[in-house]
Structure formats: structure tokens, C-alpha cells
Backbone as CSV, one residue per row, in Angstrom:
resi,resn,N_x,N_y,N_z,CA_x,CA_y,CA_z,C_x,C_y,C_z
1,MET,15.244,-21.693,-48.943,13.937,-22.068,-48.447,13.257,-20.827,-47.881
2,ASP,12.049,-20.560,-48.321,11.286,-19.402,-47.850,10.446,-19.829,-46.652
3,CYS,10.746,-19.242,-45.500,10.037,-19.614,-44.267,8.929,-18.638,-43.902
4,ALA,8.639,-17.695,-44.755,7.590,-16.711,-44.451,6.225,-17.388,-44.483
5,ARG,5.398,-17.005,-43.521,4.042,-17.543,-43.452,3.074,-16.410,-43.186
6,LYS,1.914,-16.552,-43.721,0.869,-15.579,-43.451,0.039,-16.090,-42.284
7,GLY,-0.403,-15.158,-41.469,-1.219,-15.559,-40.334,-2.018,-14.399,-39.794
8,ARG,-2.847,-14.707,-38.866,-3.665,-13.702,-38.210,-3.566,-13.912,-36.713
9,ALA,-3.751,-12.837,-35.995,-3.735,-12.920,-34.532,-4.995,-12.276,-33.987
10,LEU,-5.497,-12.843,-32.944,-6.687,-12.321,-32.293,-6.361,-12.100,-30.829
11,PHE,-6.567,-10.901,-30.346,-6.337,-10.589,-28.946,-7.663,-10.226,-28.311
12,ARG,-7.978,-10.892,-27.247,-9.212,-10.610,-26.520,-8.980,-9.391,-25.648
13,VAL,-9.919,-8.459,-25.689,-9.845,-7.284,-24.836,-10.900,-7.462,-23.751
14,GLY,-10.440,-7.786,-22.567,-11.351,-7.937,-21.443,-11.127,-6.829,-20.444
15,GLY,-12.098,-6.628,-19.614,-11.919,-5.660,-18.543,-11.841,-4.221,-18.999
16,VAL,-12.546,-3.879,-20.050,-12.510,-2.506,-20.532,-13.025,-1.556,-19.461
17,ARG,-14.012,-1.977,-18.730,-14.516,-1.194,-17.601,-14.099,-1.900,-16.307
18,PRO,-13.214,-1.284,-15.552,-12.745,-1.955,-14.325,-13.848,-2.048,-13.270
19,HIS,-13.903,-3.176,-12.622,-14.858,-3.384,-11.531,-14.121,-3.128,-10.218
20,SER,-14.109,-1.890,-9.797,-13.310,-1.483,-8.638,-14.159,-1.020,-7.463
21,GLN,-15.404,-1.465,-7.403,-16.294,-1.024,-6.337,-15.786,-1.434,-4.955
22,LEU,-15.299,-2.653,-4.812,-14.791,-3.101,-3.520,-13.585,-2.261,-3.104
23,ALA,-12.696,-2.034,-4.045,-11.522,-1.204,-3.747,-11.955,0.188,-3.282
24,GLU,-12.937,0.731,-3.937,-13.427,2.058,-3.552,-13.998,2.036,-2.131
25,ARG,-14.736,0.990,-1.802,-15.291,0.874,-0.443,-14.206,0.734,0.611
26,LEU,-13.065,0.177,0.222,-11.939,0.018,1.144,-11.040,1.251,1.182
27,ALA,-11.404,2.292,0.449,-10.653,3.550,0.364,-9.318,3.399,-0.365
28,VAL,-9.257,2.441,-1.280,-8.079,2.278,-2.126,-8.100,3.413,-3.156
29,ALA,-6.938,3.990,-3.424,-6.851,5.105,-4.366,-7.129,4.628,-5.795
30,LEU,-7.982,5.384,-6.486,-8.322,5.096,-7.872,-7.924,6.283,-8.743
31,ASP,-7.655,6.004,-10.023,-7.401,7.112,-10.935,-8.728,7.586,-11.516
32,ARG,-8.674,8.534,-12.433,-9.922,9.116,-12.952,-10.742,8.123,-13.763
33,ASP,-10.109,7.041,-14.261,-10.822,5.997,-15.002,-11.320,4.885,-14.090
34,ARG,-11.195,5.094,-12.782,-11.629,4.139,-11.752,-10.759,2.883,-11.724
35,ARG,-9.531,2.997,-12.202,-8.571,1.899,-12.087,-7.770,2.090,-10.800
36,ILE,-7.341,0.993,-10.212,-6.629,1.042,-8.935,-5.192,1.494,-9.152
37,LYS,-4.764,2.456,-8.365,-3.380,2.914,-8.414,-2.523,1.980,-7.561
38,VAL,-1.401,1.542,-8.126,-0.482,0.660,-7.411,0.940,1.167,-7.563
39,GLY,1.796,0.722,-6.645,3.217,1.033,-6.727,3.959,-0.016,-7.539
40,SER,5.268,0.046,-7.493,6.095,-0.847,-8.309,5.987,-2.320,-7.917
41,HIS,5.462,-2.613,-6.729,5.265,-3.997,-6.298,3.786,-4.372,-6.226
42,GLN,2.961,-3.611,-6.939,1.520,-3.839,-7.056,0.738,-3.565,-5.770
43,GLU,1.360,-2.936,-4.800,0.660,-2.617,-3.557,-0.100,-1.304,-3.729
44,THR,-1.277,-1.255,-3.170,-2.096,-0.047,-3.235,-1.643,0.936,-2.155
45,ASN,-2.392,2.001,-2.016,-2.080,2.984,-0.970,-2.360,2.447,0.427
46,ILE,-3.009,1.307,0.517,-3.291,0.688,1.811,-2.362,-0.510,1.976
47,GLN,-1.540,-0.462,3.004,-0.555,-1.515,3.239,-1.233,-2.875,3.317
48,GLY,-0.685,-3.836,2.563,-1.209,-5.194,2.583,-2.289,-5.477,1.556
49,ILE,-2.709,-4.469,0.807,-3.697,-4.680,-0.257,-2.992,-4.495,-1.594
50,TYR,-3.051,-5.541,-2.416,-2.395,-5.560,-3.713,-3.454,-5.691,-4.801
51,ALA,-3.136,-5.225,-5.989,-4.060,-5.349,-7.119,-3.269,-5.650,-8.386
52,VAL,-3.860,-6.475,-9.245,-3.232,-6.839,-10.517,-4.308,-6.963,-11.585
53,GLY,-3.880,-6.965,-12.821,-4.789,-7.238,-13.929,-5.474,-6.003,-14.479
54,ASP,-6.594,-6.244,-15.141,-7.295,-5.181,-15.847,-7.792,-4.056,-14.950
55,VAL,-7.872,-4.298,-13.659,-8.384,-3.285,-12.746,-7.338,-2.236,-12.382
56,VAL,-6.078,-2.499,-12.709,-5.023,-1.515,-12.438,-4.667,-0.783,-13.728
57,THR,-3.959,0.319,-13.568,-3.564,1.083,-14.745,-2.554,0.309,-15.570
58,GLY,-2.564,0.508,-16.857,-1.611,-0.160,-17.734,-2.302,-0.922,-18.839
59,LEU,-1.582,-1.850,-19.430,-2.114,-2.624,-20.546,-3.081,-3.697,-20.066
60,ASN,-4.137,-3.913,-20.810,-5.118,-4.952,-20.493,-4.784,-6.213,-21.277
61,GLN,-3.702,-6.871,-20.885,-3.319,-8.090,-21.581,-2.948,-9.157,-20.565
62,LEU,-3.239,-10.402,-20.917,-3.034,-11.526,-20.012,-1.597,-11.619,-19.528
63,GLY,-0.637,-11.483,-20.417,0.771,-11.576,-20.025,1.154,-10.520,-19.003
64,VAL,0.632,-9.333,-19.164,0.902,-8.246,-18.212,0.291,-8.589,-16.856
65,SER,-0.934,-9.080,-16.865,-1.603,-9.462,-15.615,-0.844,-10.562,-14.893
66,MET,-0.346,-11.529,-15.642,0.417,-12.623,-15.034,1.689,-12.091,-14.386
67,ALA,2.377,-11.206,-15.080,3.606,-10.632,-14.523,3.299,-9.810,-13.277
68,GLN,2.215,-9.040,-13.308,1.828,-8.264,-12.133,1.535,-9.182,-10.953
69,GLY,0.888,-10.306,-11.218,0.602,-11.273,-10.164,1.871,-11.853,-9.565
70,GLU,2.851,-12.123,-10.401,4.134,-12.637,-9.908,4.846,-11.596,-9.047
71,ILE,4.809,-10.351,-9.481,5.435,-9.265,-8.718,4.764,-9.134,-7.357
72,ALA,3.444,-9.157,-7.341,2.709,-9.052,-6.080,3.004,-10.240,-5.174
73,ALA,3.054,-11.440,-5.737,3.324,-12.640,-4.941,4.694,-12.572,-4.272
74,VAL,5.699,-12.129,-4.996,7.035,-12.002,-4.414,7.031,-10.947,-3.305
75,ALA,6.357,-9.837,-3.520,6.285,-8.785,-2.502,5.595,-9.291,-1.232
76,ILE,4.512,-10.039,-1.412,3.789,-10.599,-0.260,4.666,-11.616,0.460
77,HIS,5.323,-12.476,-0.299,6.223,-13.473,0.285,7.316,-12.794,1.116
78,ASN,7.934,-11.778,0.551,8.998,-11.066,1.271,8.463,-10.391,2.528
79,ARG,7.283,-9.826,2.446,6.690,-9.187,3.624,6.421,-10.211,4.718
80,LEU,5.919,-11.360,4.351,5.654,-12.404,5.348,6.950,-12.906,5.982
81,ARG,8.004,-13.044,5.186,9.303,-13.459,5.737,9.832,-12.431,6.723
82,GLU,9.672,-11.145,6.391,10.117,-10.075,7.304,9.349,-10.150,8.623
83,ARG,8.047,-10.373,8.547,7.229,-10.465,9.755,7.630,-11.652,10.606
84,LYS,7.965,-12.761,9.946,8.368,-13.967,10.666,9.687,-13.739,11.414
85,ASN,10.583,-12.966,10.825,11.889,-12.697,11.424,11.844,-11.639,12.515
86,ASP,10.732,-10.930,12.640,10.623,-9.894,13.703,10.345,-10.486,15.054
């Protein structure tokens, strides 16, 4: 049985130009393309400010943005737990 199928895929490219004006006003570090620089847990250079999605450096794809959001959420959750235990 031949299971090969022909198909097409369409990927939406959103956020080609990042809207980082608020981040800039807050003195969040931006790269030369005006995307927000983040660390491994999506936190910016300002403690407590996180960024995800097309506005940060990396791939502009929904799955990547979702994963970045999950990473940031876990980091925020852990930070709040640490504060509660202090």
C-alpha cells in the first residue's frame, strides 16, 4: 500500500517588524533589529520583565512563541514561590 500523499503547507509570517517601543521606554535591552534581548528563561535585562514571541530574537513561529511563554511562566512561578518562602 502506497501511503505517500501530496500536500502543501502555508506558514504565516507575523511580526516581521517588532513593536518594541514600550520595552525601549522601560530601558529593556534591544538588539540592532529592535528585538528584545532575553536570557534562557525569557527574562530581560530588567528583573521581573519577561518577553516572548516575535518581539524577541529567534524564529517567528507560533510554536516557538508558545514554548517561550511556557518557559517564562515557569520562571515567574518559581520566582513567586521563592518570594513566598522568604
